[in-house]
Structure formats: structure tokens, C-alpha cells
N, C-alpha and C positions, 0 to 999 in steps of 0.2 A: 676685743674692744670694750666689752662690759667689765672685764677685769681691770683695764686701764682706768675706766671711769671710777670704779669703786676705790681704786688706789688713790686717785686724785682727790676724791671727796674725803677720804680718811685723812689724807695729808692736810687738807684744808682745816678740818675740825681739830686735828691734833695741834697744828700751828696756832690756831685761834685760841685753844685752851691754854697753851703755854703763854701766849701773849697776855691773856686775861689774868693768868696766875701771877705774872711778874709785873703787871701794869702799874700797881701802886708805887713800886720802886723805880719805875721808868722815868727817865728825864728826857726832855726833847733834845735830840742831837741832830745837827744839820751838817756835820762834817762830811757825810757821804750823801748829801742831797742838796738840791737847790731850792731855795724858798724865795718867792716873790710875793710881796704883800699885795692885797687887793680886796675889794668888796666881795667878790666871788672867787673862790680858789678852785683851780683845776689841777688834777693830778696828772703826772706824766711818767711813763715807763719807757726807758731807752736802754739798749745794750751798750752802755758806755765802755764796758770792758768785756773781753771774751771770757769763756769759761775757764776756770782755774784748773791746774793739774795737782795731783797728789793731795787731794783733800782741801786745798785752798779754794774759796768760793769764786774768786775773781782772778783773771789773768791779765793779758796785755790790753792796753788801751785800743779802742777802735776809733780811729780818727774820723772816718766818713760815717759809718753806720751809727756811731755813738755821738760824737761831738757835733757833726753837721746837723743831725736830726734834732738834738735837744736845743741847739741854737736856733733851728728853724721854728720850734715851738715858742721860744722866747721872743724871736723876731715877730712872729705872727701876733703874739699878745701885745707887743709894743705898737704894732700897726693898728690893732683893734682899739687899744686905749687912746690912740691919737685920733681915731676916726670919729668925728662928731655925729655921724649918721648911725653908727652901730654902737649899741649900748651906751648912749650918751649919759654922762654923769655917773657912770658905773665903771669901776676899774676891775680888770681881771688880774688875778694873781695866780701863782703856780707853786706846786710842790712836786719837784722832779726827782725821781729815784733811778738808781742804776740796777738793772736786772742781772747784770753779769752773764747774760746769755744762758741762764740756768733757770728752769721753771721753779724749782723748790726755793731757791734763793729769792726769786722775784715774789713768790708767795709770802715769804716772811717780810719782805720790804713793803708789800702792798697792805699789810695790816696797819700801817701808818695811816692809810686813807680812811679807815673805819673807826679811828680812835674817838672822834667826836660823837659818834653814834652809839657808843657803848656806855651804858649807865654804870657808874662806879660807886661802890659802897665803901666809904672810909670810916665807918663807925667803929671798926675794930682796930683801926690804925691810929696811933698817937705819936706826936713828935717827942723828943727827949724831955722837953719841958712840960709835956702833958697836953699841949694844945693840939687841936685837930689839924691834920695836914692840909696844906694849900696846894691844890692841883693847878698846874698851868693849863689853860684852856687850849686844847689842840685845834688845829685848823679843820674846818668842816669842808670836806671835798664834795663838790656837787657832781663832778664828772671826771672821768679819767681818759687821757689821750694815750693810747698804746694797747697792748705792747707790740713789739716787732715780731718775734717768733710766735707761731701758732701755738706751740706747746705752752709757752708762757701765758699767752692770752687765755687759753683754755683754763689753766690753773687759776689765774687771777679772776677770770669771769665767774668761776664757781663761788668765790667769796664775795665779789662785788654784788652779785644778784641777790645774795642773802640780805644785804643792806640797801638794795634798790638804788645802786649807784650806776648810772649809765656809763658805758665804755665805748669809745670810738677808736678803732685801730687804724693805723696808717700802713701796715705791712702784713698783717696776719691773713693768710689766704686759705687756710684749711677748710674743706667743704663741711666738716663737722660743725663748724661755728655757724652754719646756716640753719641749724636746728633751733627754731624759735621757741620750742618747748623747754629746752635745756639752757639755752644761752639767750634768754629773752631780753636782757639788758645790753647785749653786745651788738654793735654796728661797726661798719668799716667803710672806708672811702676807696678801698681797692677791691677789685672783683674777686670772688672766691675761686679756688682752684678747679672747681667743676667747670667754670668757663675756660680756665687756663688749660685744663686737661682736654676739653673739646677743641681748643685752638691747636694744641699740640697734635691731637689726633688728625685734624685737618691738614696739618703740615706733613705728617707721615703719609697720609693718603695722597697728597699732591706730589710727594717725592716718589710715589709708586713703591713704597716700602710696605711689606706685609709680614715681616718677621723681625721683631725688635725685642730687646731686653729692657727691663726697668731697674733703676737703682735709686733707693730712697734712704735718707738719713732716718735713723730710728727716732720716732716722735710723731706727733700729730701732723705736722706740716708734710713731712716726707711720705709717711705711710698713707695718709688720707689722699694726698695728691696722686700717688700711684694707684690707690684703690679706685679713685674716680676715673683715671685713664683706663684701667683694666675693665671697669664696668662699661665704659663707652665702647671699648673694643668688642666686648661681648654683644652689646646691643646692636651695634652697626655691622659687625662682621667684617671680614676682609683683612684684619690685622691680628696676628697671633703673637702671644707673648712667649718668647723662648725661655726666659728666666726672669724671676723677680727677686732681686737681691736686696739685702738690707745692711746698712752700715751701722754698727753698734754705737751707742752713746759714748762708750769708753773703749775705743778700738785697741786691740792688743797689737804688739809689734808684728809686722808682716801681714796684718789683716787686709790691707789694701792690695798687696801683691796677690793674696789669695783671691780677692774679688776679681782682679784682672784675669787670673787663671780660670776662674769659674766662667767668666764671660766668654773666654776663648773656647770653652767646651762646645759652645754653639757659635762657631766662627762665622757662619752665614748671617747671623743676627748682628750685623755691624752697627746698626743704629741702637743707641743706648739712651733711653728716656730718663732724665735725671731730675728728681725732686730731692735735692740735697742742700745742706747749708754751705756757706762759702768756704769754710775750712775743709769740709769733706770733699768738695769739688776740687780744691787745690791738691789734696793728697791723692785723689783718684787719678788726676792728670799726671802727677809725679810718678805714681806706680806704673801707669801705662808707658811713660817715658823710660823708666828703669827696665821694663820688660820688652823693650824694643818694638813697641806696638804703635809707634808714631805713624799716623795716616791710616791705621786700620779701622779704628772706631769712628763712628759718625755720631757726635754728641748732640743731643737735643736737650737744652737746659731750661729749667723753669725760671720764674722771676727772681729766685734767690741767686741765680747766676746773672741774668739780665745782661747789662753792659758793664759789669764791674771789671776793674783792672786787676784787683788783688788776686783772684783765682788763677789768672793766666800769666802772672809775672814769672819769667823764667821757664814757662811752659808753652811759649808761643807756637812752636812747631807741632806739638801734640794736640794743642787746642785749635789749630787751624781748621777752618771749615765748620766749626761748631755753630749750631743754630740755637739761638736763645730767644726768650720771650720776656717781655716786660710790659706792665701796664702802661698804656699810652701816657706820656708825661712830656713836660716841657721845662726847660731850665728857667728858674725865676731870677731874672736879672737883678731885681732889687735885693734879693738875698745875697747874690754874689758881691754887690757893693757893700752890703752890711758886713758880711763875713770877712772880706778883705780889710775892712777898717778895724776889726777887732785887735786888741793888743792887751798886754798884761795890765796896763793902767786903766783902760776903759771897760774891762770885762771881768771885774772882780766878783760879780754875782755868780759866775760859772766856776764852781769849786774844782772842776777838773781841767780848767783851761791851762793852768800852769803845766800840768802833766802833758797836755796836748802840745803846748809850746815846745817842751823838750823833745817830744817825739817828732814833731813836724820839722824842727830846725836842727835836729840831731846835736843838741847841746845840753848843758847842765846848768840848772838854776841854783847856784850856791852850794853849800855843804849838805843841805837837806833835799837836794834834788832827787827825783825818783829814779833817774837813769844812772846805773853804776858805771864804773870804768873811767878812764882818763879821757873825757870828752872835752871839747872846747866849751868855754863858759858862755852862757847866753847873755847878750847885752841888753835885751829888752827892746832894742830898736829894730829887730827883725820885722819883716812885713810879709804877711800871707800873700802868696801869689807872686811876690817879687823874689824873695829869698827861698821860696819852696814852691813845689808844684801844687796846683790847686785845680780841682774839678768838682763841681757840685754833685753831691751824692744823689742817687736816683730817686730816693723817697722823700726828699725835701718838700717837693710839691704836695705830696699826700699828707705829710705832717701838718703843713700849713692849712690844707683843706680840712683836716680833722679838727683843728683848733677853730677854724672859721665856721664849721658845721655846728660845733658846740655854741659858738658866739651867736650865730643866727638863730638857733633854737632858743637861747636865753633872751635874745632881743625880742623875738615874737612873743615869748612867754611874758616878758616885762610889759610889752605893749598891750597885751590882753588883760593881765592881772593888775597892772599899775598904770592904767591909762592916764596920761597927763601928770603923773607923779615923778618928780625928778629923783633920780637915785633909786635905791631899793625901797619898795613899799613894805608894809608889814606882812602882806600876803606872800612876799618872796623872801622874808627873813629866814624862813626855813623851807628851802626848795624841796618839793616832793619829787623824788627821783623818777617815779612812774609817770608823773605828768610831764616832766622834762623829756623823758624818752619819747613820748608821743610827739612833742615838738621837734625833736631830733629827726624822727622818721619822716616828718612832713617838710623838711627843708628842701629848697630848690633854688640854687644860686650858681653863678659861674665861678668856678674855682680859680686858683692862682695861675693855672695854665689856660684859662678861658673855656674849659670844658665844664659841662653841667655837673654839679654835685647833687645827686639824689640817692635815695635808698628805697629798696623794695620792702615788701612786708616782712622779710626776714632780716632786714638791716644790711643787705648786700648792695654794693655799687654795681652799675652795669659793666659788662665786660668790654673793655677797649684795650687792645694790646698793640704794641709795636713788635715786629719780628726783626731780629738782628742776625747777622752772620759775622763771625770773627775771621777777618781776612788779612792776609799779609800783603801789603801793598808792594813791598820789595823785600830784599833779603834781611833787612835790619828792622823794619817797622811793621807793626800790625795794628789793626783797629777794628772796632765794631762798625759795620755798615748796615743801615736800615734796608731790608730787602722786601718788606711787606707790612701788612697790618691785618688785624682781625677785629671786626665789630659785628658779632653774630654771624659773620661770614669771612672766609679767608680771602685775602688779596695778596698774592705772592708773585714777586717778579723773579721768575726762574732764570731769566737772562742775566740778572744782576748777581747771581751766585757764583762763587769761585771755590775751586777745590784744590787740594794739595797736588794732585796729579797734573793739573793744568788742562785736563780733559773737560770740555764744556758739558758733556753728557752727565746725567745724574748717576751718582754711584749707587750700586745695588745694596739692598739689605733684604734679601728674600731667602726663604728656606729652600725653594726649588726653582730652577729656571723654568720659564714657560715651556710647555711641551711644543714641539714642532708641529707644523700642520699635519694632520692625520694621526696624531698620537693622543690617546685619552689619558686623563689624569686618574691615577689610582691613589686616592688620598690616604695618607698615613692615619691610622685610627687615633682619634683624639687631638690631632693637629691638622686642622683643615687647610693650613697654608703650606703644608709639606705634602709632596706627592711623588710617585714614580710615574714615569711616562711609558706607556705601552702602545705599540703600533697597532692601529686598526688593520686587520687582515681581511683578505677575501673581498667580499662585496659590502663591507662595512665602512661607514664614514664616521668621523669624529664629531660628537656632540658633547663638548665640555668633559664630563666625567664618564661618559659611556660611548660605546661604539654601536651605532644603529645600522640595521640592515637596509640597504637601498631597496626601493621598489623593484619588482622583478624585471621590469623593462628598462631599468637604469643601472648605472655603475658609478662608483665613486670617482670624483674628479682627480686631477693629478695630485692636489694637495690633501685629498681625502677629507675635505671640510664640507662637502656637499655631494649631491648626486647629479649626474648628467645622463641624457638619453644614450643608450647603447647604439652605436652606428648600425644601420641596416644595410645588408648586402644582398646581392643576387648573383647568379651566374652570368658573368659578362661575356660578350662575344669575343673579346680579345684574350680571354683566359685560355691557357693550354688545355684545360678540361673541356673547353667548348670547341677549340680549333680542330682537334682530331676527329670528333664525331661529325662535325659540320663538313669537314673535308671528305670523309667517307660517304656521307649522305649525298653530297653534291656529285661525287663520282657515280654513286648508285642511281641518282635521278637522271644523270646524263645517259648512263648505260640503259636504264629502263626506257627512257624516252627514245633512244636509238632503236631498241628492240620493237617498241610499239610502232614507230614510224616504218620500220622494215616490214613488219607484219601487215600494216595497213597497205603499203605499196604492193606487197605480194599476197594480197588477201585471198586471191583465187587460185594460188598455186597449190599443188598437192600437199606439200609439207604443212603449210598453214592450215589447210582444210583438214588434214589428218590429225593435227594437234587439237582440233576442236576450237574453231575460231572464237566462238562465244565464250567458252570457259577460259580460253587463254587471255582474252581481254579482261575478264573478271580477275583472273590471277595476277595479271600485270598491274591492274589497278591497285590491288592489295599490296603488291611489292612497292609500287610508287608511294602509297600512303605510309608504308613502313619507313621509307627513307624520309618522307616529308615531316613525320612526327618529330624528328630531331629538332627542327626549327621552332616548333611549338614548345618543346621542352626547355629550350634555352631562352626563349623570348621572355621579356619582363612580365611577371605575373600581373594580370588584372582580371576582371570578371569575364571579359571576352576570351582572353587566352585560356583561362581556367576552364571555360565551357568547351572550347575546342579541344583541349587536352582530354577531357573526359570522353568526348565523342570519338576522337581519332586514335586515342592511345591503344585501344584494343581492336579498333575497326579494321586497320590494315591487316593485322594477322588474321582477323576473322574472315576477311575477303579471301586471303590467300589459302587458308587451311579449309575453309568451307568449299572452295573450288576443288582443291586437291582431294578432299574427302569424297566429294561427289564423284570425281573421276575414278578414284580407287574403288569406290563402292560399285560403280557401273562395271568396271573390269571384273571385280570379284563376282558380281551377279551373273554376268555373261558367262564366265568360266564355269561357275557352279551349275547354271542352267544347261550349259552344253553337255555336261555329264549325264543329265537326266533325259533331255529331249532336244529336238532340233528346232523347237520354237524359241523365238527371241523373248527375253524377259521384258517386263513392262518398264515404262519410264526411262528409256535409254536414249530417247530422241533429244536433240539439242534444247528444244523448248522445255522438256521435262527437267533436263539437267539444270537449266537456269532457274526454274521454279524451286527446285530442291535447294540450290545454292542460296538464293535470296531468302528462302524460308529460314535457313540456318543463320544467315546474317541478321535477319529481323529479330531473332532472339537476343542478339547482342545489343541491337538498337533499343529494344524494349527495356532491357535491363538498365541501359544508360538513362532512358527517360524516367524510369522509376527512381533512379538515383537523383536526377534533377529535382523531382518532386519532393522526395524525402529530405534531401540536403542540398539546397540551391548552391551553386558554385560561388565561392568568394575567396579572397586572399587572406592570409594570416602572416604574422611575423613570429617566427619560431625563435624564442630567445634561449631555449634550452639546448638546441642543437650545437651551438658553438659557445656555450657557457663554460669557458675555460677556467682553470684555477687562477690564472692571472686576469684580473678584470680588464686590464688594458687590451688584452687580446680578444675579449668577448665581442661577439657580433650577433645581431639579430638577422635571421634569414627570412627574406620575403619569398613566400611561396604560396602555391595554391593549397587549399585545405583538402588535401587528398592523403588520407592515412594509409599506412601499409596494408591494412585489411581491405580498404577500398581498392587499392591498386591490385591486390591479389584477386579480388572479385572481378575487376575489370579485365584482367588478363587471363583469369582462370578459365573462362569459357573458351577463349582462343586456344589455350593450352590443352583443354579437353578435346577440341577439334583436332589439334596436332597429334595428341596421343592416339586418338581413334584412327586418324589417317595412317599413323605409323603401324598400327595393328593390321589395317587392311593392306598396307604395303608389304608387310611380312607374309600375309596370306596369299598375295598374288605374285610372290617372287618366283614361282615356278610356272607361270603361264607361258604359252607358246610365244615365240619371238614375234608373232604377228602383232601382239599388244606391246609394241616396242616402248611405250611410255611407262610401263609398270616398274621396270628396274630403275630408271632415273628418279622416279618419284620415291622409290624405296630408299635410294642413297640420299636423296634430299632430306627425307624425314629422319633418317638415322643421324645425319650431321646436325640437323636442327635440334634434335633431342640432346645431343652432346652439348651444343651451345647453351641451351636453356638450363641444362643440369649444372653447367659451370656458372651461369648467371645467378642462380638462387643463392649459393653460399656467399658469393661476392657481394650481392645486393644486401642481404639480410645480416651478413656477418659484419658489416661496417656501420650498423645502425647506431653504435655508440661512439663512432669516430667524430672528431671535430671537423673532418673533411667530408662528412657524410653526404652533404648536398652535392658536392662535386663528384664524388665517387659513384653514388647511386645514379645520378643523372647520366653521367658518362657511360656507366655500365649498361644501363637500360637502353640508351640510344644506340650504342654500338651493337648490343645483342640483337636489337630489332634490325639494324642495318645488315649484320652478318646473316641473320635468318633470311632476309630478303635477297642478299647476294648469293647465298647457297641455292635458293630456288631459281634465281635468275641465271646463275652460271650453269647449273646442272640440267635445267629443263629447256632453256631457250638459247643459250649461246651455241650449242651444237647445231640447232636448226638454222640460226642466223648465219653460221659459218657455211652451211651447205647452200643456203639461199644465195649468199653473196659470192662465194668462191667455188662452188660446185653446182652450178645451175643445171648441169646435165643429170644430176641425181634428183632434181626437183621436178619429176615427171610421174605420171600414174604408174602403179606397180605392174600392171599388165603390159604396158609399153616397154618397160624395162625388161620384163621377162621375155617378150617377143623378140626384142633386139638380141638378147642373149641366145635365144633358140636359133635364130637365123644364122648367127655366127657359128653355131655348133653343127647345123645341118649341111652347110656347104662342103665341108670335107667329106661327109658321108656320101653326098651325091657324086662327088668326084670319084669316090671309091666305087660307088654303084656303076658309074659310067665306065669305069675301067673294066 
């Protein structure tokens, strides 16, 4: 940018030097300019012709951007000169030049505006007769209207500020011109592109596009417009620039096809933000058409496109759907009436009107006409709007507003400096440009469209835009439709938009499609709008760019966009894992109850008494509790259930094996004592046996109460037990807070009793048959040991299984039930069988022996008698 500025300034001073060098020989020529006489002369710069090719400065005539606009200036001057309230008794004049859409040519032309301000030294110059030269007094330009292109305005502004000539542009929108330190004499009635860039960014955001390309014509307008757009995208975020391409001032053949191919390299960036001149827009659309990209690109055009017809003629299909922006304007009806009334006879002041006439009516004016070829001859009776199409050019309003801004500033200046003086007073004979500038910046009036004309401290107009979309109404016609507006804020009617596909939904221009629910964005380095989607796995849920781990008691929802509580389960009564142990327990309880009832009813019979009634009831109580604990193990855990589990889990086994241990110990002591003496051992009475048994049981109860004190019973939800790899299968298990170690300690004492009892059973296996309970007790203990040896690997080997709760509960309850069933079956079922089915055997031992003896003696007596 600094290089461009330096180059521009060098060009200014170089041209100025050439002008001063040749000025004494210069003569006023108005063949390529318009001059209107007046008390105050305004300069005008308009692109009457396009840029020339192959070294020629000017090209074809621009009917709308050139002729319409300069006619608007002359029309505004006419209205002001007729207005008795505005600049009364003062006539405005004009000197209007053609810039030929080229900044360097415009610079040379604008030197005309500073002629009157240059002091000329003719002392060294003499005429042929020796007389000093007579210089024609040039017009003193007090202010300049123009230029159109920003590059032209920048070039011209650099020289006008040297001579303090205020400048008011009707079309230059480059943000660079807002720099009041460099372009302090420049003002404009159109908003700068910084507003336009913001409006275009708001459009892109409203369309939900986040990946766009930019395309700019080389020069201040295009480059600064794109620069402003890119800057806003960086500041606001959310929109990434895929490519920023530039159209050269002098494009080579195939340049536009190359641009289209470059744009297709990032095909997802369908939206193209264009800050380009009218000619470049037309050639870009034509290249897209040649490359069969009709309907692919989503064009967003700046005010240089606006609602112009010329860029889209013959390109209707490829331009369809284009969104364009234009400073808010209105058609000036008075100008339409004025321009339609122009003819060759009443508009001789416009030196280019004859050329316009030929171009507009496609005819030729005599032998010296500008248009070559065998065309029809112009009659001069043609009428604009009747014999040719006519539509008011979009900047006409702003040209008139610029002229009126200058007029209002001069009017206020005259009122303050020449109060009550008709015409120009001596104080305004030489207008100070800096003073006039202060009056220009202070104007505030309603313009030709009824909108306020004001300037800020930088000489910029407020941002007010209309938003258009180029829509095809049917197969043959297309037109620009207003779809919204922007005045510091976007108002867009999305429902009014139409697209080539006919789909009402907004077409995409995004680098990456949004990730599905549960997928995180892995952003491509350096391009925040592009990403790869990665699925959040396991217990993670998606949080924009990351996957966060859910809290331990939660799992991701179905979409993995949040966390939900893990379902809590428990062992249900209807579960197969519960039905089998409950069934066995119920059978065991029924059988135990039957044995107890049978023993109670035959309490005084020899078999019951020989079994040790007191110890049998203790043993049967323990068997009953072993069966009953199944129901506590399956019941829904709460503080009460957990308390009872702690108490009764080992109590049933403790009752059983304490009683059996006491019995086997009594047998062992009797047998051992019998070997030494005939005296009976101590503590073998029933009362002593009960005291020993309950002493052993009290140890278990004491341990349980200590456990209660150290760790009060409570429930927990174990989320680790069924924390499967698939979170959808994860469950929290509601259970009592009983660890494996606590369980071992609770059952450990009972198992110790069982092992001790087994040792005594082995020791008493050889006792006389008189102690008939020794062998059944031995078989009971052997079988019980086998059951619990099988229980240990099953219970602890499934600690890592997802079905741990079910397997361990079922294994424990069935092991308890089987232990109880073995004791019940081997120790009491034979006795119950004798009691119920062989009552003859349920008699004292002596009576049975006596009966056997009597039967044996009778034959002997008979023998004796014989």
C-alpha cells in the first residue's frame, strides 16, 4: 500500500511539472470538456468513456455511468440557478472533464482545475513582434464534483489537496479515502466500503455461510473493499476466506478462465464476494458460463454491480441468484423528464451528446459520425425513452446530492461572509478552499431522494444500503428484486429470495458440514471454518471442539450431546437369578418346618431324646436361618435390609456349626475319657452343651455389633460393577455397602467352626456304633466342605464380570441352602423317616433288646423241654 501511495504522488508531481513546463504555450481547449459560465465554477469528473485498449486513453462511450451522471450535474446546476432561495443572485457554472475510467488520464485532465491558482512568469516569453504574451484567464475552480472510481478520486485528491480545492464524490467508496490526514479535502455523499463490507459480512452471516472467496479488481476500490471485508471477518470470526483473488488492470487472454479455475480449487466456497468494476464483473460471469459453472457460484456483489443491467446482459442464467448491494437511492422523476426531453438541438452544451445519440439510437450522424459501418442515418427527431430504452442510472441521485452539498455550503458561506450583499461580495471574490471545506462538512439537508445528506468528521456519508437479488421471473426475463436493507443493521427477507435450483432452503457455502450429534470438531490448522468430525467414544460427550468425560454416575445421552444418569438396577424377584435360589429356599423352609413340627410332636420319643432335643432345635434353627437369608439377599436394599443381612448372613451357619461342633466335641471327649477312666467328662449335660453353643454364637454376634459401630450399614450404588464398554449397557447396582473383605470376615467365623467341626468328625469316625450320630455328622461336614470349596472360586472368580451381582448373590444363597439341605438330609431325614414310617423302632434300646432276647429263648426252652 505504501508503494502505491508513493507511486501515486510521484505521478502527481511528474504530471504537474510537465503541465507547468508547457503551460505558456497552452491554449484553452474545450473540445473534450463541458464549460458552463457562472459566477462560481465547479469542476466535474465523470467516466464518459471506458478505458481504452492498446495505448489509447479512451474507449467506448458509457451511456449511463457517463452521460446520465454528467447530465445530472448540469440538471442540478440548472435547478440551483433557478432556485431563488439557494444562492440568490449567484450563478453556478461548471467545467466537466472526462476521466476515461483511467486514473492517470484523469490526473492529467484535473490539472485544468488548478490553472488559475498557478502563478505564471512570462518575463522570458515574447511574441513574434516583441510584445509580452497575453494569457487567457483560466476559470477558477472552487470545488470538484467527482470522481466516480476510487482509484481516480485518490489520484485526483492528491493534487487537489495541494491547492486546497474541496472535492465531493458521488461514487467513490474506498475505505482509504476516509483517512482525513491524507485526504482532508475529500468528502463523499455515498458511504465508504467499510460500511458496505460490514453489510456484506452481515449478509454472509445471515445466509449461514462461513467459507467464502473474494475477488477484487486491481486498484483502490477493489483492493481496499476486500481488505475491509477480510478485516471484519478476522475481527468478528465465524467466516473464513478460502481465496483472495485479484483481477489485473490489464488482464491477459484467458485470465478470467484462470480465475474461475482457481475459485474451483476450493469448490466448497461457493460464495464469491466481489469488489470489481462493471467490465470485470461481466467478464467473470462470462468465464463462469464458458466453464459450465452456471449455478455453482453464489455471487455477492458490491455497489459497483448494484442493480446494473450491463454486467448481466447475456449472462442471465449464470448471474441468477446474485446478491448485490447499493447505497439506498430513489429515482429522481424530475431528472427523467429532463433527460427524456434532451435532443440534439436543445443540448448543444454537452459535447458528447452527439456521440451518445448515435450510440443510443444505433444510427450515424452524417459523414463525421463516430460510429463506423453502414448504419442508418440519424434523423435528429428520435426521442429518448420512446425510440430507445431508458432507465435512470443508479448514481444520478448522488451526483445531484453532491452538487447540492456544494451549493448549500456556498450558500451558508455567502450568508455569513456577505450578509445582505446581493451576488458575490469582495470577501468571496477569492474563495478559501479550507474555509469552504468546513461549510461542506457542516451541511445538513434532505437530498433529492428525501434522505438526509450529512458528513462525519472524515467526510463520509452514513451507511444506508438496499439489498438486491437478481431473479429470473420466468424463462425469458430476469430482474433485480429488493430483498432487504442495511442501516447499521441488516434487515433481510429470506423468504423473498429465489435460487436457481428452486429449492427454498439456503444454498450452502461452508468448508465442512456440521458434525453430527456426538461428534467433535477437529479444526484444520489455520482454517477455523474447516474441520474433521470425530465420534466421541466411551463415556465422553461432545462439547463443540472437544469430547468431555461424563461424571462417574452418568453416561452420554443417545446423541452424545450431554450426560444422563446411569439407570440403577437391583436383583428383581422375577429374575431367573432369583427364582432358582428362592425356590430352593422355600422347599428347604418347608422341609425344615416339617422336621421341627415332627420333632415337637414326638418330643418325648426315644429317637428325639437320643438326638439331643435341645441341640437339635438349635441346629434346626440354624438350618432355617440359612434358608431364610435368601430372601434378605434378594430384597431391595435399604438400611433395614442391610442391617438384617449383616446379622443373619453368618448367623445361620454359626448356629448350625456351633451346635455340630459342640456335639462332635462332646463325642470326642467321651471317647477319649473312656480310654483313660470310667468317670464321665465334664460339661456333657444338655445345659452345658447349650451354654457352650451359645457362647460360640455370641462371638459371631459380638463381631457383628463391632461392625455396626465401626461402619454403620447403608446402601450404595456401584457404578463400576456394570460399567461396560458400551455406555448404553451401563447400569448402577443398588446394593448394601458390604465389601468382599467384610463378607469374608462375616462368614469366616462360621467357616472356622465348620472346619473345626470337620476335624472332630474325622477324629470320631472310629467311635463305637453306640454314638450313632458321629458318622452322619462326618458325612455332613465332608459334603459341606466340598460345597464351600466350590463356592470360593465361583464367588471370587466372577468379581470382574458384568453379571457379578447376579452370579455372586445366586452362588452365595444356593451354597447356604445346599449346606443347610445337607445337614437337614443327613442328620434329620432318617430320624423323621423312622418316626413316621417305623414307629416300632422308636422305642428305648433295652426294650428292643428284651424283645429280641425273648424271641431267641423260646426255641431253647423248647429244646430244653424236649
